[in-house]
C-alpha positions in Angstrom: 103.3 149.4 32.9 106.5 150.2 34.6 108.7 148.2 37.0 112.2 148.4 38.5 114.5 146.5 40.8 116.9 148.0 43.2 120.0 146.0 44.3 119.9 145.8 48.1 122.9 143.5 49.0 124.6 140.3 47.8 122.1 138.8 45.3 119.0 140.4 46.8 116.9 142.8 44.8 113.8 144.8 45.7 111.3 144.9 42.8 108.8 147.8 42.6 105.8 148.3 40.5 104.5 151.7 39.4 101.5 151.1 41.7 103.7 151.0 44.7 103.9 147.3 45.3 107.2 145.5 46.0 108.6 142.0 46.1 112.0 140.9 47.3 113.9 138.7 44.9 116.8 136.5 46.1 119.0 135.2 43.3 121.6 133.9 45.8 122.3 130.3 46.6 120.0 130.0 49.6 117.0 132.1 48.3 116.3 132.9 51.9 114.9 136.4 51.4 112.4 135.8 48.6 111.7 133.9 45.4 114.1 133.8 42.5 113.1 135.6 39.4 112.1 132.3 37.8 110.0 131.3 40.8 108.3 134.6 40.5 107.5 133.8 36.8 105.9 130.6 37.9 103.9 132.3 40.7 102.8 134.9 38.2 101.5 132.2 35.8 99.6 130.5 38.7 98.1 133.8 39.8 97.1 134.8 36.2 95.3 131.6 35.4 93.8 131.4 38.9 92.2 134.9 38.4 90.8 133.8 35.1 89.3 130.5 36.3 87.8 132.1 39.4 86.3 134.9 37.4 84.9 132.6 34.7 83.4 130.2 37.3 81.8 133.0 39.3 80.2 134.4 36.1 78.8 131.0 35.4 77.5 131.0 39.0 79.4 127.8 39.8 79.6 127.0 43.6 83.4 127.3 43.7 84.7 127.1 47.3 88.5 126.9 46.7 91.1 126.9 43.9 94.7 126.0 44.2 96.9 126.1 41.1 100.3 124.5 41.4 103.1 124.7 38.8 106.0 122.3 38.4 108.7 123.4 35.9 111.7 121.8 34.3 114.6 124.0 33.4 117.4 123.6 30.9 120.6 122.3 32.5 122.9 125.0 31.1 122.4 128.8 31.1 120.2 130.4 30.2 118.2 128.0 32.4 114.9 128.6 30.6 111.8 126.6 31.4 111.6 123.6 29.1 108.3 122.3 30.4 105.6 123.5 32.8 102.9 121.4 34.4 99.9 123.1 36.0 97.6 121.3 38.4 94.3 122.9 39.2 92.7 121.7 42.5 89.0 122.7 42.4 86.9 122.7 45.6 83.1 123.0 45.6 80.3 121.4 43.6 81.6 122.8 40.4 80.6 120.9 37.3 83.4 119.1 35.6 82.5 120.7 32.2 82.5 124.2 33.7 85.9 123.7 35.3 87.3 122.2 32.1 85.9 125.1 30.0 87.2 127.7 32.5 90.7 126.3 32.4 90.6 126.0 28.6 89.5 129.6 28.2 92.3 130.8 30.5 94.9 128.8 28.6 93.7 129.6 25.1 92.3 133.1 25.5 92.7 135.1 28.7 95.9 134.4 30.6 98.6 136.8 29.3 101.4 135.1 31.2 100.5 131.7 29.8 100.3 133.1 26.2 103.7 134.7 26.6 105.3 131.6 28.0 103.8 129.1 25.6 105.8 130.7 22.8 108.9 129.2 24.4 107.7 126.3 26.6 105.2 123.5 26.6 102.5 124.0 29.3 100.4 121.1 30.3 97.5 121.1 32.7 95.6 118.6 34.9 92.4 119.2 36.7 91.8 117.6 40.1 88.8 117.9 42.4 88.6 117.8 46.1 86.8 114.6 47.2 83.1 114.5 46.9 82.8 118.1 45.7 82.6 117.7 41.9 79.3 117.7 39.9 79.2 115.6 36.8 76.9 118.0 35.0 
């Protein structure tokens, strides 16, 4: 896997992947042109675990309608401003059984999500499961 960034102006950088994708990162005070690198890490964590959970629930033939994973992170006060704690909230929509959702999240956290596995070496990651009203199955 290969990636690079190209400085564009001020504190704006254009990130490129070897597959031709790009993301604008804005490390300036306003962050107007794109996410900061640390925001991108949080988004990558959410995307990685989301992909795992969706894949697992689809393989279990659970009636998943929607999934939103939100991350809230605390950072150290002084540089380097590493994450000190991350909280993930999984909002599950559809008549997905509670056990299936819990198992999918646990498998993502403990086995499949490479971003989570890297980050957990340095930061505590907690998670909460929430269900859209009247859509969870108790099975």
